[in-house]
mmCIF file of the N, C-alpha and C atoms, coordinates in Angstrom:
data_MODEL
# 
_entry.id   MODEL 
# 
loop_
_atom_site.group_PDB 
_atom_site.id 
_atom_site.type_symbol 
_atom_site.label_atom_id 
_atom_site.label_alt_id 
_atom_site.label_comp_id 
_atom_site.label_asym_id 
_atom_site.label_entity_id 
_atom_site.label_seq_id 
_atom_site.pdbx_PDB_ins_code 
_atom_site.Cartn_x 
_atom_site.Cartn_y 
_atom_site.Cartn_z 
_atom_site.occupancy 
_atom_site.B_iso_or_equiv 
_atom_site.pdbx_formal_charge 
_atom_site.auth_seq_id 
_atom_site.auth_comp_id 
_atom_site.auth_asym_id 
_atom_site.auth_atom_id 
_atom_site.pdbx_PDB_model_num 
ATOM 1   N N  . MET A 1 1  ? -10.885 -16.844 26.862 1.00 0.00 ? 1  MET A N  1 
ATOM 2   C CA . MET A 1 1  ? -9.956  -15.928 27.499 1.00 0.00 ? 1  MET A CA 1 
ATOM 3   C C  . MET A 1 1  ? -8.641  -16.657 27.758 1.00 0.00 ? 1  MET A C  1 
ATOM 4   N N  . PHE A 1 2  ? -7.565  -16.001 27.421 1.00 0.00 ? 2  PHE A N  1 
ATOM 5   C CA . PHE A 1 2  ? -6.227  -16.552 27.651 1.00 0.00 ? 2  PHE A CA 1 
ATOM 6   C C  . PHE A 1 2  ? -5.728  -16.089 29.015 1.00 0.00 ? 2  PHE A C  1 
ATOM 7   N N  . LEU A 1 3  ? -5.240  -17.045 29.809 1.00 0.00 ? 3  LEU A N  1 
ATOM 8   C CA . LEU A 1 3  ? -4.620  -16.712 31.088 1.00 0.00 ? 3  LEU A CA 1 
ATOM 9   C C  . LEU A 1 3  ? -3.162  -17.149 31.065 1.00 0.00 ? 3  LEU A C  1 
ATOM 10  N N  . PRO A 1 4  ? -2.290  -16.350 31.662 1.00 0.00 ? 4  PRO A N  1 
ATOM 11  C CA . PRO A 1 4  ? -0.871  -16.716 31.693 1.00 0.00 ? 4  PRO A CA 1 
ATOM 12  C C  . PRO A 1 4  ? -0.633  -17.994 32.496 1.00 0.00 ? 4  PRO A C  1 
ATOM 13  N N  . LYS A 1 5  ? 0.360   -18.735 32.101 1.00 0.00 ? 5  LYS A N  1 
ATOM 14  C CA . LYS A 1 5  ? 0.739   -19.964 32.818 1.00 0.00 ? 5  LYS A CA 1 
ATOM 15  C C  . LYS A 1 5  ? 1.565   -19.639 34.063 1.00 0.00 ? 5  LYS A C  1 
ATOM 16  N N  . ASP A 1 6  ? 2.331   -18.571 34.005 1.00 0.00 ? 6  ASP A N  1 
ATOM 17  C CA . ASP A 1 6  ? 3.162   -18.172 35.142 1.00 0.00 ? 6  ASP A CA 1 
ATOM 18  C C  . ASP A 1 6  ? 2.259   -17.730 36.296 1.00 0.00 ? 6  ASP A C  1 
ATOM 19  N N  . PRO A 1 7  ? 2.379   -18.342 37.482 1.00 0.00 ? 7  PRO A N  1 
ATOM 20  C CA . PRO A 1 7  ? 1.486   -18.013 38.593 1.00 0.00 ? 7  PRO A CA 1 
ATOM 21  C C  . PRO A 1 7  ? 1.534   -16.544 39.025 1.00 0.00 ? 7  PRO A C  1 
ATOM 22  N N  . VAL A 1 8  ? 2.688   -15.903 38.959 1.00 0.00 ? 8  VAL A N  1 
ATOM 23  C CA . VAL A 1 8  ? 2.784   -14.495 39.369 1.00 0.00 ? 8  VAL A CA 1 
ATOM 24  C C  . VAL A 1 8  ? 2.032   -13.604 38.380 1.00 0.00 ? 8  VAL A C  1 
ATOM 25  N N  . MET A 1 9  ? 2.165   -13.890 37.102 1.00 0.00 ? 9  MET A N  1 
ATOM 26  C CA . MET A 1 9  ? 1.427   -13.134 36.088 1.00 0.00 ? 9  MET A CA 1 
ATOM 27  C C  . MET A 1 9  ? -0.071  -13.419 36.205 1.00 0.00 ? 9  MET A C  1 
ATOM 28  N N  . LEU A 1 10 ? -0.412  -14.669 36.482 1.00 0.00 ? 10 LEU A N  1 
ATOM 29  C CA . LEU A 1 10 ? -1.813  -15.049 36.665 1.00 0.00 ? 10 LEU A CA 1 
ATOM 30  C C  . LEU A 1 10 ? -2.417  -14.276 37.830 1.00 0.00 ? 10 LEU A C  1 
ATOM 31  N N  . LEU A 1 11 ? -1.692  -14.165 38.913 1.00 0.00 ? 11 LEU A N  1 
ATOM 32  C CA . LEU A 1 11 ? -2.152  -13.406 40.081 1.00 0.00 ? 11 LEU A CA 1 
ATOM 33  C C  . LEU A 1 11 ? -2.503  -11.977 39.687 1.00 0.00 ? 11 LEU A C  1 
ATOM 34  N N  . SER A 1 12 ? -1.640  -11.335 38.962 1.00 0.00 ? 12 SER A N  1 
ATOM 35  C CA . SER A 1 12 ? -1.863  -9.960  38.542 1.00 0.00 ? 12 SER A CA 1 
ATOM 36  C C  . SER A 1 12 ? -3.111  -9.839  37.665 1.00 0.00 ? 12 SER A C  1 
ATOM 37  N N  . VAL A 1 13 ? -3.241  -10.728 36.704 1.00 0.00 ? 13 VAL A N  1 
ATOM 38  C CA . VAL A 1 13 ? -4.383  -10.677 35.789 1.00 0.00 ? 13 VAL A CA 1 
ATOM 39  C C  . VAL A 1 13 ? -5.687  -10.933 36.534 1.00 0.00 ? 13 VAL A C  1 
ATOM 40  N N  . ILE A 1 14 ? -5.720  -11.970 37.348 1.00 0.00 ? 14 ILE A N  1 
ATOM 41  C CA . ILE A 1 14 ? -6.953  -12.325 38.060 1.00 0.00 ? 14 ILE A CA 1 
ATOM 42  C C  . ILE A 1 14 ? -7.356  -11.214 39.021 1.00 0.00 ? 14 ILE A C  1 
ATOM 43  N N  . ASN A 1 15 ? -6.425  -10.706 39.807 1.00 0.00 ? 15 ASN A N  1 
ATOM 44  C CA . ASN A 1 15 ? -6.780  -9.642  40.753 1.00 0.00 ? 15 ASN A CA 1 
ATOM 45  C C  . ASN A 1 15 ? -7.252  -8.381  40.032 1.00 0.00 ? 15 ASN A C  1 
ATOM 46  N N  . THR A 1 16 ? -6.690  -8.092  38.877 1.00 0.00 ? 16 THR A N  1 
ATOM 47  C CA . THR A 1 16 ? -7.149  -6.939  38.097 1.00 0.00 ? 16 THR A CA 1 
ATOM 48  C C  . THR A 1 16 ? -8.584  -7.151  37.627 1.00 0.00 ? 16 THR A C  1 
ATOM 49  N N  . TYR A 1 17 ? -8.865  -8.331  37.080 1.00 0.00 ? 17 TYR A N  1 
ATOM 50  C CA . TYR A 1 17 ? -10.232 -8.605  36.638 1.00 0.00 ? 17 TYR A CA 1 
ATOM 51  C C  . TYR A 1 17 ? -11.211 -8.591  37.804 1.00 0.00 ? 17 TYR A C  1 
ATOM 52  N N  . LEU A 1 18 ? -10.821 -9.145  38.937 1.00 0.00 ? 18 LEU A N  1 
ATOM 53  C CA . LEU A 1 18 ? -11.710 -9.148  40.105 1.00 0.00 ? 18 LEU A CA 1 
ATOM 54  C C  . LEU A 1 18 ? -11.967 -7.721  40.581 1.00 0.00 ? 18 LEU A C  1 
ATOM 55  N N  . ARG A 1 19 ? -10.945 -6.916  40.613 1.00 0.00 ? 19 ARG A N  1 
ATOM 56  C CA . ARG A 1 19 ? -11.080 -5.533  41.077 1.00 0.00 ? 19 ARG A CA 1 
ATOM 57  C C  . ARG A 1 19 ? -11.924 -4.686  40.118 1.00 0.00 ? 19 ARG A C  1 
ATOM 58  N N  . ASP A 1 20 ? -11.669 -4.830  38.833 1.00 0.00 ? 20 ASP A N  1 
ATOM 59  C CA . ASP A 1 20 ? -12.269 -3.913  37.860 1.00 0.00 ? 20 ASP A CA 1 
ATOM 60  C C  . ASP A 1 20 ? -13.591 -4.371  37.252 1.00 0.00 ? 20 ASP A C  1 
ATOM 61  N N  . TYR A 1 21 ? -13.823 -5.687  37.182 1.00 0.00 ? 21 TYR A N  1 
ATOM 62  C CA . TYR A 1 21 ? -14.965 -6.156  36.400 1.00 0.00 ? 21 TYR A CA 1 
ATOM 63  C C  . TYR A 1 21 ? -15.900 -7.147  37.075 1.00 0.00 ? 21 TYR A C  1 
ATOM 64  N N  . HIS A 1 22 ? -15.481 -7.783  38.157 1.00 0.00 ? 22 HIS A N  1 
ATOM 65  C CA . HIS A 1 22 ? -16.280 -8.872  38.727 1.00 0.00 ? 22 HIS A CA 1 
ATOM 66  C C  . HIS A 1 22 ? -16.442 -8.715  40.233 1.00 0.00 ? 22 HIS A C  1 
ATOM 67  N N  . SER A 1 23 ? -17.612 -9.091  40.703 1.00 0.00 ? 23 SER A N  1 
ATOM 68  C CA . SER A 1 23 ? -17.916 -8.941  42.134 1.00 0.00 ? 23 SER A CA 1 
ATOM 69  C C  . SER A 1 23 ? -17.422 -10.121 42.975 1.00 0.00 ? 23 SER A C  1 
ATOM 70  N N  . SER A 1 24 ? -17.032 -11.216 42.310 1.00 0.00 ? 24 SER A N  1 
ATOM 71  C CA . SER A 1 24 ? -16.540 -12.392 43.039 1.00 0.00 ? 24 SER A CA 1 
ATOM 72  C C  . SER A 1 24 ? -15.784 -13.306 42.090 1.00 0.00 ? 24 SER A C  1 
ATOM 73  N N  . LEU A 1 25 ? -15.047 -14.242 42.654 1.00 0.00 ? 25 LEU A N  1 
ATOM 74  C CA . LEU A 1 25 ? -14.352 -15.237 41.846 1.00 0.00 ? 25 LEU A CA 1 
ATOM 75  C C  . LEU A 1 25 ? -15.368 -16.109 41.115 1.00 0.00 ? 25 LEU A C  1 
ATOM 76  N N  . GLU A 1 26 ? -16.464 -16.413 41.757 1.00 0.00 ? 26 GLU A N  1 
ATOM 77  C CA . GLU A 1 26 ? -17.518 -17.212 41.128 1.00 0.00 ? 26 GLU A CA 1 
ATOM 78  C C  . GLU A 1 26 ? -18.085 -16.482 39.908 1.00 0.00 ? 26 GLU A C  1 
ATOM 79  N N  . ASP A 1 27 ? -18.331 -15.186 40.045 1.00 0.00 ? 27 ASP A N  1 
ATOM 80  C CA . ASP A 1 27 ? -18.818 -14.372 38.937 1.00 0.00 ? 27 ASP A CA 1 
ATOM 81  C C  . ASP A 1 27 ? -17.820 -14.394 37.780 1.00 0.00 ? 27 ASP A C  1 
ATOM 82  N N  . PHE A 1 28 ? -16.544 -14.201 38.089 1.00 0.00 ? 28 PHE A N  1 
ATOM 83  C CA . PHE A 1 28 ? -15.487 -14.253 37.075 1.00 0.00 ? 28 PHE A CA 1 
ATOM 84  C C  . PHE A 1 28 ? -15.494 -15.607 36.373 1.00 0.00 ? 28 PHE A C  1 
ATOM 85  N N  . SER A 1 29 ? -15.562 -16.667 37.144 1.00 0.00 ? 29 SER A N  1 
ATOM 86  C CA . SER A 1 29 ? -15.528 -18.021 36.605 1.00 0.00 ? 29 SER A CA 1 
ATOM 87  C C  . SER A 1 29 ? -16.722 -18.277 35.685 1.00 0.00 ? 29 SER A C  1 
ATOM 88  N N  . LEU A 1 30 ? -17.901 -17.861 36.098 1.00 0.00 ? 30 LEU A N  1 
ATOM 89  C CA . LEU A 1 30 ? -19.102 -18.070 35.282 1.00 0.00 ? 30 LEU A CA 1 
ATOM 90  C C  . LEU A 1 30 ? -19.046 -17.283 33.978 1.00 0.00 ? 30 LEU A C  1 
ATOM 91  N N  . GLU A 1 31 ? -18.607 -16.059 34.029 1.00 0.00 ? 31 GLU A N  1 
ATOM 92  C CA . GLU A 1 31 ? -18.568 -15.215 32.828 1.00 0.00 ? 31 GLU A CA 1 
ATOM 93  C C  . GLU A 1 31 ? -17.491 -15.637 31.847 1.00 0.00 ? 31 GLU A C  1 
ATOM 94  N N  . THR A 1 32 ? -16.411 -16.212 32.326 1.00 0.00 ? 32 THR A N  1 
ATOM 95  C CA . THR A 1 32 ? -15.289 -16.572 31.446 1.00 0.00 ? 32 THR A CA 1 
ATOM 96  C C  . THR A 1 32 ? -15.231 -18.062 31.125 1.00 0.00 ? 32 THR A C  1 
ATOM 97  N N  . ASN A 1 33 ? -16.082 -18.856 31.763 1.00 0.00 ? 33 ASN A N  1 
ATOM 98  C CA . ASN A 1 33 ? -16.046 -20.311 31.600 1.00 0.00 ? 33 ASN A CA 1 
ATOM 99  C C  . ASN A 1 33 ? -14.700 -20.902 32.002 1.00 0.00 ? 33 ASN A C  1 
ATOM 100 N N  . LEU A 1 34 ? -14.070 -20.299 32.995 1.00 0.00 ? 34 LEU A N  1 
ATOM 101 C CA . LEU A 1 34 ? -12.817 -20.815 33.536 1.00 0.00 ? 34 LEU A CA 1 
ATOM 102 C C  . LEU A 1 34 ? -13.076 -21.421 34.904 1.00 0.00 ? 34 LEU A C  1 
ATOM 103 N N  . SER A 1 35 ? -12.330 -22.427 35.237 1.00 0.00 ? 35 SER A N  1 
ATOM 104 C CA . SER A 1 35 ? -12.510 -23.133 36.499 1.00 0.00 ? 35 SER A CA 1 
ATOM 105 C C  . SER A 1 35 ? -11.930 -22.345 37.671 1.00 0.00 ? 35 SER A C  1 
ATOM 106 N N  . ALA A 1 36 ? -12.792 -21.977 38.599 1.00 0.00 ? 36 ALA A N  1 
ATOM 107 C CA . ALA A 1 36 ? -12.326 -21.292 39.801 1.00 0.00 ? 36 ALA A CA 1 
ATOM 108 C C  . ALA A 1 36 ? -11.386 -22.200 40.590 1.00 0.00 ? 36 ALA A C  1 
ATOM 109 N N  . GLU A 1 37 ? -11.690 -23.491 40.607 1.00 0.00 ? 37 GLU A N  1 
ATOM 110 C CA . GLU A 1 37 ? -10.861 -24.443 41.343 1.00 0.00 ? 37 GLU A CA 1 
ATOM 111 C C  . GLU A 1 37 ? -9.447  -24.503 40.768 1.00 0.00 ? 37 GLU A C  1 
ATOM 112 N N  . GLU A 1 38 ? -9.342  -24.442 39.446 1.00 0.00 ? 38 GLU A N  1 
ATOM 113 C CA . GLU A 1 38 ? -8.029  -24.478 38.804 1.00 0.00 ? 38 GLU A CA 1 
ATOM 114 C C  . GLU A 1 38 ? -7.246  -23.196 39.105 1.00 0.00 ? 38 GLU A C  1 
ATOM 115 N N  . ILE A 1 39 ? -7.918  -22.067 39.086 1.00 0.00 ? 39 ILE A N  1 
ATOM 116 C CA . ILE A 1 39 ? -7.265  -20.799 39.419 1.00 0.00 ? 39 ILE A CA 1 
ATOM 117 C C  . ILE A 1 39 ? -6.781  -20.830 40.861 1.00 0.00 ? 39 ILE A C  1 
ATOM 118 N N  . ILE A 1 40 ? -7.628  -21.295 41.761 1.00 0.00 ? 40 ILE A N  1 
ATOM 119 C CA . ILE A 1 40 ? -7.258  -21.410 43.175 1.00 0.00 ? 40 ILE A CA 1 
ATOM 120 C C  . ILE A 1 40 ? -6.041  -22.320 43.330 1.00 0.00 ? 40 ILE A C  1 
ATOM 121 N N  . ARG A 1 41 ? -6.044  -23.442 42.621 1.00 0.00 ? 41 ARG A N  1 
ATOM 122 C CA . ARG A 1 41 ? -4.926  -24.397 42.705 1.00 0.00 ? 41 ARG A CA 1 
ATOM 123 C C  . ARG A 1 41 ? -3.629  -23.767 42.189 1.00 0.00 ? 41 ARG A C  1 
ATOM 124 N N  . GLN A 1 42 ? -3.710  -23.072 41.066 1.00 0.00 ? 42 GLN A N  1 
ATOM 125 C CA . GLN A 1 42 ? -2.514  -22.460 40.486 1.00 0.00 ? 42 GLN A CA 1 
ATOM 126 C C  . GLN A 1 42 ? -1.932  -21.380 41.400 1.00 0.00 ? 42 GLN A C  1 
ATOM 127 N N  . LEU A 1 43 ? -2.790  -20.595 42.021 1.00 0.00 ? 43 LEU A N  1 
ATOM 128 C CA . LEU A 1 43 ? -2.288  -19.514 42.867 1.00 0.00 ? 43 LEU A CA 1 
ATOM 129 C C  . LEU A 1 43 ? -1.854  -20.006 44.247 1.00 0.00 ? 43 LEU A C  1 
ATOM 130 N N  . ALA A 1 44 ? -2.352  -21.154 44.654 1.00 0.00 ? 44 ALA A N  1 
ATOM 131 C CA . ALA A 1 44 ? -1.890  -21.748 45.915 1.00 0.00 ? 44 ALA A CA 1 
ATOM 132 C C  . ALA A 1 44 ? -0.424  -22.160 45.809 1.00 0.00 ? 44 ALA A C  1 
ATOM 133 N N  . ILE A 1 45 ? 0.036   -22.426 44.594 1.00 0.00 ? 45 ILE A N  1 
ATOM 134 C CA . ILE A 1 45 ? 1.438   -22.789 44.374 1.00 0.00 ? 45 ILE A CA 1 
ATOM 135 C C  . ILE A 1 45 ? 2.365   -21.692 44.891 1.00 0.00 ? 45 ILE A C  1 
ATOM 136 N N  . ILE A 1 46 ? 1.942   -20.432 44.754 1.00 0.00 ? 46 ILE A N  1 
ATOM 137 C CA . ILE A 1 46 ? 2.767   -19.310 45.234 1.00 0.00 ? 46 ILE A CA 1 
ATOM 138 C C  . ILE A 1 46 ? 2.198   -18.740 46.534 1.00 0.00 ? 46 ILE A C  1 
ATOM 139 N N  . ASP A 1 47 ? 1.388   -19.552 47.217 1.00 0.00 ? 47 ASP A N  1 
ATOM 140 C CA . ASP A 1 47 ? 0.855   -19.239 48.547 1.00 0.00 ? 47 ASP A CA 1 
ATOM 141 C C  . ASP A 1 47 ? -0.084  -18.032 48.565 1.00 0.00 ? 47 ASP A C  1 
ATOM 142 N N  . TYR A 1 48 ? -0.907  -17.914 47.514 1.00 0.00 ? 48 TYR A N  1 
ATOM 143 C CA . TYR A 1 48 ? -1.963  -16.904 47.486 1.00 0.00 ? 48 TYR A CA 1 
ATOM 144 C C  . TYR A 1 48 ? -3.296  -17.614 47.557 1.00 0.00 ? 48 TYR A C  1 
ATOM 145 N N  . HIS A 1 49 ? -4.223  -17.043 48.320 1.00 0.00 ? 49 HIS A N  1 
ATOM 146 C CA . HIS A 1 49 ? -5.520  -17.656 48.545 1.00 0.00 ? 49 HIS A CA 1 
ATOM 147 C C  . HIS A 1 49 ? -6.602  -16.602 48.391 1.00 0.00 ? 49 HIS A C  1 
ATOM 148 N N  . TYR A 1 50 ? -7.743  -17.032 47.867 1.00 0.00 ? 50 TYR A N  1 
ATOM 149 C CA . TYR A 1 50 ? -8.838  -16.108 47.610 1.00 0.00 ? 50 TYR A CA 1 
ATOM 150 C C  . TYR A 1 50 ? -9.492  -15.668 48.916 1.00 0.00 ? 50 TYR A C  1 
ATOM 151 N N  . ASP A 1 51 ? -9.674  -14.372 49.059 1.00 0.00 ? 51 ASP A N  1 
ATOM 152 C CA . ASP A 1 51 ? -10.393 -13.792 50.194 1.00 0.00 ? 51 ASP A CA 1 
ATOM 153 C C  . ASP A 1 51 ? -11.669 -13.154 49.649 1.00 0.00 ? 51 ASP A C  1 
ATOM 154 N N  . PRO A 1 52 ? -12.818 -13.793 49.888 1.00 0.00 ? 52 PRO A N  1 
ATOM 155 C CA . PRO A 1 52 ? -14.067 -13.269 49.325 1.00 0.00 ? 52 PRO A CA 1 
ATOM 156 C C  . PRO A 1 52 ? -14.466 -11.897 49.859 1.00 0.00 ? 52 PRO A C  1 
ATOM 157 N N  . GLU A 1 53 ? -14.081 -11.583 51.079 1.00 0.00 ? 53 GLU A N  1 
ATOM 158 C CA . GLU A 1 53 ? -14.412 -10.263 51.628 1.00 0.00 ? 53 GLU A CA 1 
ATOM 159 C C  . GLU A 1 53 ? -13.691 -9.144  50.885 1.00 0.00 ? 53 GLU A C  1 
ATOM 160 N N  . GLN A 1 54 ? -12.450 -9.399  50.496 1.00 0.00 ? 54 GLN A N  1 
ATOM 161 C CA . GLN A 1 54 ? -11.678 -8.392  49.759 1.00 0.00 ? 54 GLN A CA 1 
ATOM 162 C C  . GLN A 1 54 ? -11.786 -8.600  48.254 1.00 0.00 ? 54 GLN A C  1 
ATOM 163 N N  . ASN A 1 55 ? -12.374 -9.738  47.851 1.00 0.00 ? 55 ASN A N  1 
ATOM 164 C CA . ASN A 1 55 ? -12.504 -10.109 46.446 1.00 0.00 ? 55 ASN A CA 1 
ATOM 165 C C  . ASN A 1 55 ? -11.162 -10.039 45.722 1.00 0.00 ? 55 ASN A C  1 
ATOM 166 N N  . GLN A 1 56 ? -10.170 -10.656 46.321 1.00 0.00 ? 56 GLN A N  1 
ATOM 167 C CA . GLN A 1 56 ? -8.858  -10.728 45.689 1.00 0.00 ? 56 GLN A CA 1 
ATOM 168 C C  . GLN A 1 56 ? -8.076  -11.874 46.285 1.00 0.00 ? 56 GLN A C  1 
ATOM 169 N N  . PHE A 1 57 ? -7.012  -12.238 45.599 1.00 0.00 ? 57 PHE A N  1 
ATOM 170 C CA . PHE A 1 57 ? -6.084  -13.235 46.125 1.00 0.00 ? 57 PHE A CA 1 
ATOM 171 C C  . PHE A 1 57 ? -5.034  -12.506 46.928 1.00 0.00 ? 57 PHE A C  1 
ATOM 172 N N  . ILE A 1 58 ? -4.839  -12.961 48.159 1.00 0.00 ? 58 ILE A N  1 
ATOM 173 C CA . ILE A 1 58 ? -3.866  -12.330 49.053 1.00 0.00 ? 58 ILE A CA 1 
ATOM 174 C C  . ILE A 1 58 ? -2.936  -13.377 49.620 1.00 0.00 ? 58 ILE A C  1 
# 
């Protein structure tokens, strides 16, 4: 799976996948073989953090 390098675009893509297809960031990470830690790090750059209760980056 290709993810955008731009953090704002990444935010949009990840939140869409979390909302529409995955029950958690861990589920997304396991199904796509992408590092949840790397996604968290990239989105922290623009001050977004994963909220497991809402299953999105806010």
